[in-house]
Phi, psi and omega in degrees: 000133174283144184272153179292134178298148172291172182298325178300321182292318183300320181298318175297320179300316183295317179297317179294318178294318174299317180294317182297314185308312181303306192288316175301317178294328188278314195249347187081168178299310188294328182264001179267125171263153172301328181295325179296317175299311184300328180282330175295317185280349181071039178224172184272162186298324182300316182290327178290322179290332175295324183272322186232115187302329189200159177295332187284318181300312179296323175301319183293322176295312186289324177293318181298312181300316181297320181294315183297322173296318178300306187293328180292325173296324183281341183305316178305316187290315188293334180256012184276102192287358178272343178267143190276170175311308191298320175305316177297315174305310182301313186295315176303316184290328172296309181298306180302316182298312184298324181289319186284337171292326183274324182236074179290352179274351183300320175303321183299320181289313186294322182294327179286318182288321178304320179287325189271315183208073186303323182293319181294320182295313180303315179301307183293322184281344186053039183299310181305309189293315193284308190261308180286337177267009189274166174289335179299309182300321176291322172303317181294319173303310182303319184287333181266355172062023175071013178280324184233147183288123178299340182300329180296322178284329175300318185292320179300318179301305180295328180287328177299323178273332192267312188307321184298332177288324180299313190257013181309315181297323178289318187293326185287325170300308182300308176274007178053049184254135172278169178305322182289324177296322180290312181304308180310316186294310184289337171293320175296325180290343175298326186271327189276329183297320175294333180285320176297313188288326180295319175298314170303318183293318174302325182284352180247000000 
């Protein structure tokens, strides 16, 4: 039976994950070396490899923890019965945009997990528990009068917020956008997404 790691070891793990988060954001997954993470954490490469077998494994752990923290934070908003449906859609658009500006590698991780193991991703993210069972989802169903599957609108809301980040390299080329221009565009979309979704809801 394996022994539980001492607190010092747990502290080192957290230090490595925090460093990895910083480096992945700064350099992206492809541009990050395990040596970069070790230097950011102030440890040697051998110690990093002792705790985490590969850059891929560390990336998966960091991204999943970030997603879980984000969704846990969204739970309160989605189940707040004092907020209108429009207010919640606005909050979703704002929070997703803010998260992806900080975690631009998130879509890369999610797309990889969807392809490799979608059931594991859904289970670990607790999507059904947090989103489908929420008061927000019930509000969405009521607004649609059971005429349209609310999942369509959930897909639309998330896609409107997430896709620009997935396609950002292409969009920057097409629109001749600098990083500052792209940031301005996604900030504008925070206000536009609730308007678009509200218009779609009214047509149904």
